[in-house]
N, C-alpha and C positions, 0 to 999 in steps of 0.2 A: 568147636575146639577153641582153646585159648592159649595164648602165649604165656610162658612162665615169667615170674618177676626176675629182675636182674640179679637179686640176691640169691635166687634159687639155683643158679647155674654154677657148678664147679667143674673142674677140668680134668683132662688127661685120662689116665687109665681107670679112674674111679667112676666113670660115667655109668657103665653097665651095673656095677655093684650098688651104687648109691641110689638108683631109682629116682632120677632128678626131677621127673615130671616135665621133661622137655616136651614141646609140642610134637607129638607123634602122628604120622600120617599113614600108619599101616592098618588102620581100622581095628576091628575086634579080633581078627584072625592073626595068630602069632606065626603062622607059617608063611612061606614066601608065595606071593601070588604070581601068576604068570602075567607078563607084560601084555597090555592091550595096545598093540601097535597099529590098529586099523586106521587111525588118524594121525599116525606118527610121521611128522615131516622133519624130525631131528637130523636124519641122515648121518647117524653115527656108525662107525665100523662095528660089525657084528661081534668081532672078537673083544672089543672094548665093552660092549653091552654084556657079554657073557662074563667077563672078568669082574665087572661091577656087580652083577648078580651074585657072583661067588662071594664077594665081600659082604653083600647083603644089607648094608646100611650106609647112611650119609648124614652128616651133621652140618647145618648151615647157620652162619651168622648173617642175618639180614639187616641192612641199613636203610632200605626204603621203608615205606609205610607197612605196618604189620599185615594189613589185608592184602597188599600186593605180594609180599613174601609168601603168605599163606596160599594164595591162589597158584603161584608158581610151584611151590613145594607139593601141593596136592596133585597138580597135573603131572609132575615128574613121577610121583608115586604111581599114578594111574598108568603111565606109559611103561614103566620099567619094573614095578613091583618091589622096589626097595623099601626098607623101613627108614623113613626120613624124619629127622627132628630138626627144629630150628629155634633160634632165639633172636628177638629183635633188639639190636643195640645201635646206638648212633655210631657214625664212622670213627669219631674220636675215641669212643669206648672200645671199639674193636681194635683200633691201632694200639691203644694202651695195653689191652689184654694180651694180644699176641706178642707184644714186646716183652711183657712180663713172662710169658710162657716160653719164649726164646727157643723156638725150634721144636717144641713139644706141644703143639696146639690142641685144644680141646674141641675144636671144630675142624672141618675139612675144607670148606669153601666160604667165601665172602660174597655177598650178593647185594648190589644196590649201594647207593650213596656216592658222593662225589669222589673223583679220582685223587684229589690232593692228599688225603690220608693214605690211599693206596700207594702213591708214589713215595711217601715217607717210608712205608713198609718195604718198598723196593730197595731204597737206599740202605736199609738195615738188613737186607738179605732174608726177609721173612716170607716171601712169596715164591712159589714154585713155577718156573717157566714151563709152558706147555704150548706146543704149536697146534692150535685147534684147526681141524678140517673146516668147520663152518665159519671160520674167520674170513674166508674168501667172500662172504656176503656183506662184510662191513663196507660202508659206502666210502670210507676214506681211512688211510693209515693214521689219521688224527685220533681215531677211536680205538687204538690199541697201544699197548706197550711194545716197543720194538723187539723185545726179547720174549714176548708172549707171557709176561708176568701178570698182566690184567687185560681184559677186553671190555670195550664199551658195549652197553646194551640200550642206552637211551640218552637223550640230551634235554636238559631243562634250562629255561631262560630265567635269569635272575632279575628281579625288579621289586616293585613296591605294591602292596595291597592296602587299600584305604577304606575306611568306613565312611561312606558318603554322607550318611545321616549325621554323624558326629562332626564332620568337617563343616556341614551346613549349620549345625547348632552353634559351633564355635566361630562361625563366620570367617573361616580361613580356607584358602585354596589348597588343592592337592599339590604335593611336590611333583615337579616335572623331571628333575634330574638330581644327581647325588649331592651337589652343592646346596640345593634347596633344603635338604634335610638339616643343615646347620643353622637355619633360621631359628631364633629364639622362640618364635611362635609355636614350634613343634616340641618345646620342652615337656618332657614326661609323657609324650604321646607316641613315641616310637618304640617298637619291640624288635630285637634282633636275637639271634641265637648265640650261645656261649662259644667263644673262640677256642676254648680247650676241648669241648665235647662234640661240636657240630662241624661236619665238613662244609656245610653252607657258610658258616661264619669264617672258616679258613679261606673259602673262595672269595668272600668279601674283602679280607685282608689282601689277598693276592691281586684282586681286581683293582683296589685303590692304589697299591704300590705300582702296578703296571700302568695305570692311567696317569698317576701323578708323580712317579718317582719315589724312591725309598723314603726319604725324610719327610716329604710333603704328604705321602700316603699315610704314614704313621701319625703325623700331626692331624690329618683329616680325621682319623679314627678317634683320636683323643678329643677333638672338638665335637665329633658326633656323639661321644659318650655323654656329653652334657645334656643331650636331649633324649637319651634312651632311658626308659622306665624299667624295662625287664630284659634280661638275657635268658632265653629259654634253653633247656638242655638240648633239645632236638631242633634241627633246621626247620621243620614244619610247624614248630610251636607257635610262632607269630601268626601264621595263617589261620590257626584254629581259634584265635581269639579276636580276629578282626570283625567278623560278622556279629558277634555278641556285643561289641562296643567296648570291651575291656581294653583292646588295643585299637588305636585310631589309625596308625600307620605301621604296617608290618613289612620288614625286609625279608625276602625269601624267594622261593621259586614260584613262578606265576601259575604253573600247573596245579600247585596246591590251592591257590586262590580259585581256580576254575572248579576244582572239586567242591570247595565250600559253596560256590554259587550254584552249581548245577545239581549236586547230589545232596547238599545240606540245606538248600533253599535260601541262602543268604544273598538276596538280590541287592542288598545295600553295599556290597563290596565292589570297589572299582579297581581295575588293574592298570598299573603304570609301567610302561617300558621306558627306562631312562633315556632322555633325549640325546645324550652324548654317546650312546651306544651301550647295548646290553651285554653283560657278561653271561657266561653259561657254564653249566656243569656237564661233565660226561659221567653218567652213572655206569658203574663197572661191575665186573665179577672176576674172581681170582681164586687160586688154590693156595692154601697155606703150606709152606714148606714143613715137611715132617708129619703131614696129616696121616691119620690112621687108615683111611680108605682112599688110597690114591687113584684107583681105577674108577670108583664111583665119583670121585671129584672131577676127573677128566670127562666123564660122561655128563656131569652137570654142566661143565663149560660148553660142551657141544650142544646141549639142550638150551642153555642160556642164549646161545647164538643162533637160535632158530625161531620161526614164527610160533611154534608150539609154546614157547616161553614168553616172548616179548609181547605177543598179542593178548596175553592174560592181563596185562597192565590196565588197559582201558576197562576191562570187565571188573577190575578191582578199584575203579575210580582213580586211576593214576594216568594222567594225560600228557606225559612227556612225549617228545618226538622220538621216534625209533631210528636206529642207525644201521639197520640191515636193509639191503636192497630187495629182499624177498618178503618183507613184512608190511602189513597194512598200517598206515599212519592213522592216529586218532584224529578224525576230522574236526572234532570240537576245539582243538587247540588253535587251529587257523581261524575258526569262526570268532574267536576272541582276540584276533589281531596278532597272534604270535607267529613269528617267522624264524625257522631254525637257521636260516642263512644271514639274517640281519643281526649279527652279533660282532663284538670286537674280536680281534685276533689275540687269543689267549696264549701266553707263553708257558706251556706245560713244563718245559725243561727248567725254567727258573723256579716254578712252583715245586717241582720235584726236588730240587737241590736246596731250597731255602724256606719252605713253608714252616718247618719246625722252628727255625730261628726267628722268622717273622712273628710267629705267635708269641714266643717268649718276649720279643722286643715290645710288642703291643701291650701285653699284660704288664710288663715292667713299667711302660709309659703310663699305664692306668693305675699304677700303684699297687699292682697285684690283684686288683679286683675285689669289690665288695661281695662277700660270700652270699648275702641275701639277694643281690641282684643277679649274680652269675649262677643260675640254677644248675644243679647236677643230678636232680631226681625228677 
């Protein structure tokens, strides 16, 4: 199965009639399959399962890697027999789309991607509160919205990925910390994601402002821009180009670098945890307010907060740390020196209230951004 293109997705009530070619996970049988619950550890109320089956379908926007979304969607279908469709979009794209749809969303749930865009959606009243039963397994209240408007499912460490061969060829050392990236020797060697489209880049903005203060944080990003060669649409974009040598230094989540090393065979990639303290993402899931399948959406949240869902990540080459006390952690992340507890104290409330303004301020400071460098496709 393959995901549809971003252009191919249209919203609202036209979904069924338009035959959009969304990724469907119902197989060839158009009838409802009985749920195979023999390995089901979701622990969802039976009345919720029955109500979700009555609705019969679910539409997911996924903001983690497509293979990760696909694996989770497929397993949800196996467990509960619903017709499930998904589209992979960056968090910034989802945020913009649901703002435009304004309470009449063309999808039911959001899955994966950093919480900063989720929190912007919270401030605009675009997410539906739900007190999930399985939220009791979250290891800390850090990993949920206080009102149940989003829940954390994983934690990713922000850092740098470097092409060791290219650094050796250029006779320059790898950067050890954020300030090192401003050195002119890295001019045109650094890739980052687009502040407008990627939750990863929004996290970079918030991280710099929280580390350095508002004015100095924005000044840092303006100075960093002098060394950046490409801004990719997706947060994982830099990691995909480090091993090939197109990108010498990529800023992003280190679990993406691990995937490139372990699964794609790029042994020339080095991982750098910033010496002044790593920042981190909480990957989340949420229900869209006004969704067409509210019970299926609630069942998805219960599923997303269970080992049945989160343990699919490592099988799909996604090596983030998990934030549920009953889930098995991906051992490979610690083998590469990552520690989920060795991170800065991130101010989620400040990010919630100010991310949108900070993005506007940074882009204004950058003169609006060169369209060729700030990729949107």
